[in-house]
N, C-alpha and C positions, 0 to 999 in steps of 0.2 A: 431750436434751429433745425431746419430741414436739410438733409444731405442731398446733393445733386446726384444724378445717375453715375457720373464719373467717380464721385466720392464713395458711393455705395459699392461700386465695383472694386475700388481700391481697398475698402474695408474688408470686403469678402476675400480678396487676394491675401491680405495680411492674415486674416483668420485661417484660411486654408494653409498658408505657409507655416503658421504656428502649429496647426494640427499635424501637418506632415512632419515638421521637426520633432514634435512630441512623439509621433509614432516611430520615427527613426530611432529616437533615444530609447524608447521602450523596446524596440526590436534589438537594439544593440545590447541592452541589459539581458534580454532573453538569450541571445546568442552566447554571451559570456557565461550565463548560468548553465546553458546547455553543455558547453564545453566542460564546465566544472562537474556536471552530472556524469558525463562520459568518463572523466578522469576518476571520479569516485567509484564508478562501476568497475573500471579496470583494476582498481586497487582492492576491491572487495573480494572476499571468498567465503563461501558458506561454512559455518562452524560445524564440525563433526565431533561427536563425543562418544567414543567407543568404550563401553563398559562390559567386561566379561561377566557372563551369567547375570545380566541385568534383570531386575524384578519388573521394570517398566521400560518399554521400548516405544520411542516416538519417531514418527516419520514426518518431516516438514517438506512441503511442496509449494511451488509458487514462483513469484517474480523476485525483483531486487529487494523487496522488503523481507522476503524469506531468506535471501542471501545475507541481508544486514547492511546493504549499501547505505552509506551516510554515517554509520558508526565508526569511531576512530580505530577500533580493533574488532575482530570477530567476537571476542569475549564480551563486548558491550552491545552486541546485537541482541535481538529477542531470543535467538537460539542460545547465545552465550549466557544471557541472564537466566534462562531455564536451566542450563547446565550448572551454573553457580549455585542456584537455589536448591537444585536436586542432584547432588553428586552421583547418585546411583542410577540416574536416568541415561539410558542409551539413546543417542540422537543421530539419526541419519538425515542429512539435509540435502535434498535434491533441487533446491531452489536455483533459478537461473535468471540473471539480469535480462530484462526485456520480455519475459514470458507473458503470454496472454492466457486467458481462461481456456481457449481452444487447445493450448499446448500442455496444460496441466495433466490431462489424462495420460499423455505419453510418460510423464514423470512417474505417475502412479503405476503404469504398466511395465516399468523397466524389469521387474521380476515379480514373482508371486509371494515374496517373503511376507510373513505376518508381523504385525506390530500391535501394540495396545492402543495407541492413539495416532491419528492422522490430523495434522494441523495444516490447513491451506491458507496461504497468504498471497492473494492475487486479486486482480480486478482493476487496479489502477491504470495499467497499460491499455485496457479496453476503453476506459474513459478518455485518456489522453490521446490515444491514436484514432479516436473516432470510430471504433469498431461498431458494427451494427448491433445494438443492444437487443434487437428482436431475436437474435440467436442465443442470447445469454441464458435463458431458462434451460435450453437443451444442453448447453455446455455444463451448467451447474448440476443438472440431473446426472449427467454422465460422470462428473467428478465425484459427486456424493455416492453414487452407486459403486464406483470403483474403490473409493476410500472405505466404504463399509465392507467391501470384500477383503480389505487388508487389515481392518481394525474394528474393534467394538465401539470405540469412541472416536467421533469425527467432529472437528470444529472448523467452520468457515470464518475467516477473519480478513475481509477485504480492507484496503486502505481507506482512510477517512475521507473527509470532504476535500477532494483535490483542488476544488475552486478556491479554497482558503490558503493554498500554498503560496508563499511569496514569489514563487517562480512566475505566476500568472498575474496579469493586470486586467482591469475591466476594459472592454466588455467580455473578453475571453474568459476571465475568471468566473463570470456569472454563468456562462455556458458550461464550464467545467463543473460548477457547483450543481447545476441542474442535472447533468449527466451522472454525477456522483450520487445524487439523491435517488435517481432512477435505478442505478445499479444496486444500491443498498436495499431498495424495496424488492428487487428481483431476488437478491440473495436471501433476504428474510423469508420471502415466499417459498423459495426452494428448500430452505432449512426446515420449514414446517412441513412441506410436502414430502421430503425425504427422511424426516425424523433425525436430523443431525443438529449439532450446536451452531450457533451464530453469535459472533461478537461484533457489536455495532460500534465503529469508531466515527461514524458520521455525526457531525454537529453543525448547526448553522453558525455563521461567522461570529455572532455575538456571544455564543456559548463555547466556541472552540478554543482550547488552550493553544493550539498551534497558530491560530490567528492573533492571539493576544500576547504570546510570549515567543519572540523571535528565536530565542536560544533553543527551542525545541525542534527547530528545523536545521538540517545540515547546510553546508556552505552553498549548495546549489539551489536552496530554497524549495526543494521538491521532496527530498527524502527526510525521514526523521534523523535527528542527531542522537547522541548518546542519551540525552535527557528525553528525547522523543520516544526512543525505544523503551526506556524505563516506564514511561507513561503507558505505552502499549502493553507492557508486561502486567502492569497494575490492572488495566482494563481486562486483559485475558483472564487473570486470576479472579477478578470480581464478577465477570459476566458468565463464566463457564463453570463447569463442574470439575475442572482440571486440578484444582487445589486438593480435593479429596482423592482424585484418581492418582495423583503423583505422590501422595503422602509416603507410600512405600519406598520411594526413591530418594528420600531426604538424606539417607546415609548409605 
């Protein structure tokens, strides 16, 4: 049966209306999650672990994942898990919610205090806020150079595939995945260029535990949950040389 011109226009209007309603629904969900994310950030604070005469000293810099936003308590953040596994480890955490790669050098330059290890957790905000990734190599080089002036061991650990976060819906999630893929390629290149460590949390959707197991994501669908940070801790220990470097801080 052929549709008349009037019927086709009516069908298009119905389709457009359904699409608009769907977009409004998705936008409403995103606004709700955004509010949850802001609330989680307000509640979070970076874990500090002060140890007198510590044999190993760690400096953490970066964004909300360095702070531990999404964890139910600071002790369940990545910094908290490190402190629990290595009681003799001194941790100074300068992470700040919302920080971009361009802001990390300021965290590193706060003073000239020496550490044994610098761990950088940043990059997700550059992806989400649509920062020009053409500037990323220079930011990463600056971060690595400053970090090497503070410690002999430096590890770069950007967030994983942001496009797989439940916070985003297609087609925006596809764009975020593409930008995350590009960011990780730039971080990998910088780590090789500067001679520092790199922990890759990036996985395609089919292989990403955060896409397959909702409980690894915090309530906002953007940050890791307690379980998510435990998985990050496992990746950090498995992909870097820190387990040997931290052995002296086990007690």
